[in-house]
C-alpha positions as CSV (number, residue, x, y, z in Angstrom):
1,M,-1.1,10.9,-8.2
2,M,0.8,13.4,-10.3
3,C,2.5,12.5,-13.6
4,P,6.3,13.2,-13.0
5,R,6.5,15.0,-16.2
6,V,4.6,17.9,-14.2
7,L,7.6,18.6,-12.5
8,H,9.6,20.2,-14.6
9,H,10.2,23.2,-12.5
10,V,9.6,22.5,-8.7
11,P,11.7,25.3,-6.7
12,N,11.2,25.1,-2.9
13,W,9.8,21.9,-3.3
14,S,11.3,18.7,-1.1
15,V,11.1,15.5,-3.3
16,I,11.1,12.2,-1.1
17,C,12.7,9.3,-2.8
18,L,11.9,5.7,-1.8
19,R,14.4,3.7,-3.6
20,P,17.4,1.8,-2.2
21,A,20.5,4.0,-1.5
22,A,22.6,2.5,-4.5
23,Q,19.8,3.9,-6.6
24,Q,19.3,7.3,-5.1
25,A,22.2,9.7,-6.9
26,A,20.2,9.6,-10.3
27,V,17.4,10.7,-8.6
28,R,19.1,13.3,-6.7
29,R,20.6,14.6,-9.9
30,A,17.4,14.8,-11.1
31,V,15.7,16.7,-8.5
32,Q,18.3,19.0,-7.9
33,A,18.8,20.0,-11.2
34,R,14.8,20.8,-10.7
35,G,15.8,23.4,-8.1
36,A,14.2,20.8,-5.6
37,R,15.5,19.3,-2.0
38,H,16.2,15.5,-2.6
39,V,15.5,13.8,0.6
40,A,16.5,10.1,0.7
41,L,14.4,7.6,2.8
42,P,15.4,4.0,1.2
43,G,12.1,1.7,1.7
44,L,14.3,-0.8,0.8
45,R,17.4,-2.7,1.0
46,L,19.1,-4.7,-1.4
47,A,21.3,-7.6,-0.7
48,A,22.8,-10.3,-3.4
49,L,21.5,-14.1,-3.3
50,P,24.2,-16.8,-4.1
51,A,25.0,-18.1,-7.2
52,S,23.1,-21.0,-8.8
53,G,22.4,-22.7,-11.9
54,A,18.9,-21.1,-12.6
55,L,21.1,-18.0,-13.9
56,R,22.4,-19.7,-16.3
57,S,19.5,-21.5,-17.4
58,A,17.9,-18.5,-17.3
59,L,20.2,-16.9,-19.6
60,A,20.6,-19.3,-22.1
61,C,16.4,-18.9,-23.1
62,P,15.4,-17.4,-26.8
63,A,13.5,-14.6,-24.4
64,V,15.0,-13.4,-21.5
65,V,13.1,-10.6,-19.2
66,F,15.2,-8.3,-16.7
67,T,12.9,-6.6,-14.1
68,S,14.8,-4.1,-12.8
69,P,18.2,-2.5,-13.0
70,A,19.1,-4.2,-9.7
71,A,18.4,-7.5,-11.6
72,V,21.0,-6.2,-13.9
73,A,23.5,-5.7,-12.0
74,F,23.2,-8.5,-9.6
75,A,23.0,-11.2,-12.5
76,A,26.3,-9.3,-13.9
77,R,27.8,-9.8,-10.5
78,L,27.4,-14.0,-10.9
79,L,27.6,-14.6,-14.6
80,P,28.7,-12.6,-17.8
81,L,25.5,-11.2,-19.3
82,K,25.9,-13.3,-22.5
83,L,22.6,-14.8,-24.4
84,R,22.3,-17.0,-26.9
85,R,22.7,-16.0,-30.5
86,N,19.6,-14.0,-31.6
87,A,18.0,-13.7,-27.9
88,L,15.0,-11.3,-27.3
89,A,16.2,-9.2,-23.8
90,L,12.9,-7.6,-22.7
91,A,13.0,-5.0,-20.1
92,V,10.5,-3.6,-17.7
93,G,11.3,-0.5,-17.9
94,A,14.0,2.1,-19.7
95,G,16.1,2.1,-17.1
96,T,16.9,-1.5,-16.8
97,A,17.1,-1.2,-20.8
98,R,19.9,1.1,-20.3
99,A,21.5,-1.1,-17.5
100,L,21.5,-3.8,-19.9
101,A,23.0,-1.6,-22.6
102,R,26.3,-0.8,-20.4
103,H,26.6,-5.1,-21.0
104,G,26.3,-4.8,-24.2
105,I,22.8,-6.0,-24.8
106,R,19.9,-4.3,-26.4
107,A,16.5,-4.7,-24.7
108,I,13.4,-4.1,-25.8
109,S,10.8,-2.1,-23.1
110,P,7.2,-0.7,-23.0
111,A,6.3,2.6,-23.7
112,H,7.2,5.4,-21.0
113,E,3.1,5.1,-19.9
114,A,3.5,1.7,-19.9
115,M,6.5,0.9,-17.6
116,H,5.2,-2.1,-15.7
117,S,4.3,-5.8,-15.7
118,E,1.0,-5.3,-17.8
119,G,3.0,-2.9,-20.0
120,L,5.8,-5.7,-20.9
121,L,3.1,-8.1,-21.5
122,A,1.7,-6.2,-23.8
123,L,4.5,-5.8,-26.2
124,P,3.6,-7.5,-29.7
125,Q,6.8,-9.5,-29.3
126,W,5.4,-12.1,-27.7
127,D,3.6,-13.2,-30.5
128,D,6.4,-14.7,-32.3
129,I,8.2,-16.4,-28.8
130,T,7.5,-20.1,-28.7
131,G,10.4,-21.5,-26.5
132,P,11.5,-20.9,-22.4
133,V,11.5,-17.8,-21.3
134,G,13.7,-16.5,-18.5
135,L,13.0,-14.4,-15.8
136,V,16.1,-12.5,-14.0
137,T,14.5,-11.2,-11.1
138,A,14.3,-11.1,-7.0
139,P,11.8,-13.1,-5.0
140,G,8.6,-12.0,-4.1
141,G,6.9,-9.2,-6.3
142,R,3.6,-9.7,-7.8
143,G,3.9,-13.0,-10.0
144,T,1.8,-10.9,-13.2
145,I,4.8,-11.9,-15.3
146,P,5.0,-15.7,-14.9
147,A,1.1,-15.7,-14.9
148,G,1.1,-13.7,-17.8
149,L,3.2,-15.8,-19.8
150,A,1.9,-19.1,-18.5
151,Q,-1.6,-18.0,-20.2
152,R,0.4,-17.8,-23.5
153,G,1.5,-21.3,-22.8
154,L,5.2,-20.4,-22.3
155,E,7.2,-21.6,-19.2
156,T,9.0,-19.6,-17.1
157,R,12.9,-20.2,-15.6
158,R,13.4,-18.0,-13.2
159,A,16.6,-17.0,-11.7
160,E,16.7,-14.9,-8.4
161,V,19.7,-12.9,-8.4
162,Y,19.0,-10.6,-5.2
163,Q,16.5,-10.0,-2.8
164,R,14.6,-7.1,-1.0
165,L,15.1,-6.4,2.5
166,P,13.6,-4.0,5.0
167,P,15.3,-0.7,5.8
168,R,17.8,0.5,8.0
169,L,16.5,3.9,8.7
170,D,18.4,5.4,11.1
171,A,18.5,9.1,13.0
172,R,20.0,10.5,10.2
173,H,17.0,9.7,7.3
174,Q,14.6,10.9,10.2
175,R,16.1,13.8,11.0
176,A,16.8,14.9,6.8
177,L,13.4,14.0,6.5
178,M,11.5,16.3,9.6
179,Q,13.9,18.9,8.3
180,A,11.7,18.8,4.7
181,C,9.7,21.4,4.7
182,A,6.5,21.9,2.8
183,P,5.4,21.5,-0.1
184,R,6.7,18.0,0.0
185,A,6.2,15.1,-2.8
186,V,7.3,11.5,-2.3
187,L,8.1,9.4,-5.4
188,V,5.8,6.1,-5.4
189,S,7.5,3.7,-7.7
190,S,7.2,0.4,-5.7
191,A,4.7,-0.7,-2.9
192,E,6.8,-3.0,-1.0
193,A,9.0,0.5,-0.8
194,L,6.2,2.7,0.5
195,D,5.4,0.1,3.4
196,G,8.9,-0.5,4.3
197,A,9.6,3.5,4.8
198,L,6.2,3.4,6.6
199,D,6.8,0.6,8.9
200,A,10.2,1.8,9.9
201,L,9.3,5.1,11.1
202,P,8.0,6.4,14.1
203,P,4.8,8.4,14.1
204,A,5.5,11.7,13.7
205,C,8.3,10.6,11.0
206,R,5.4,8.5,9.1
207,A,2.9,11.8,9.5
208,H,5.3,13.8,7.4
209,V,5.6,11.4,4.8
210,L,1.7,11.0,4.5
211,D,1.2,14.5,4.5
212,S,2.8,14.8,1.1
213,L,2.1,14.7,-2.4
214,A,2.3,11.1,-3.7
215,V,4.0,11.2,-7.6
216,A,3.4,7.5,-8.6
217,C,4.2,6.0,-11.7
218,S,1.2,3.7,-12.6
219,R,-2.5,3.9,-11.2
220,R,-2.0,0.9,-9.6
221,L,0.1,2.8,-6.8
222,S,-1.8,5.9,-7.1
223,E,-4.6,4.0,-5.5
224,L,-2.1,2.1,-3.1
225,A,-0.5,5.2,-2.1
226,Q,-4.1,6.8,-1.7
227,A,-4.9,4.0,0.8
228,R,-2.2,4.7,2.9
């Protein structure tokens, strides 16, 4: 594991990004600004889920958690993002908070080093919440947030607005990966994306990914990358 802030100047590096295709642009700009080569290798596809009453119910709660920028974007396609007066909006990370800000919603998120479910649950604002909590998210996940809220005696009203699907990595992705010379780093921000990419690649390409420095955003993902 290496903290991303170490990667200030990485000329001649190839940096592999496993984020979905729609989330590659910001990473590409950041990587190229540091003199490195960006390699897009989406380990997931994102797809909308149909509208349901669950989202309206979640947005009406006194506190609403958004788990990702994608959760914000897909929810906004279904309903205007309007929370009740004095409702508390919480975001798992700064990117999600910025996505909410574009819809006029000010959200609280954990500090840089704690942008994960456990960091969200450790926020002191939970001490003042007594009503149900809306959770705008996708199916699956580790279930850490609902379990943590249950331990506090808080009901979760879950709204699943998008789904994560296996990637479609074609010859273009494989060619770009194999042309990515060492030194290489792979950005690991999702266990599902890492496994999705590895499962979708032929052996030679998979070995190319595994022969890279994993830059993980949490200790859990660092240990998972080492295990792979």
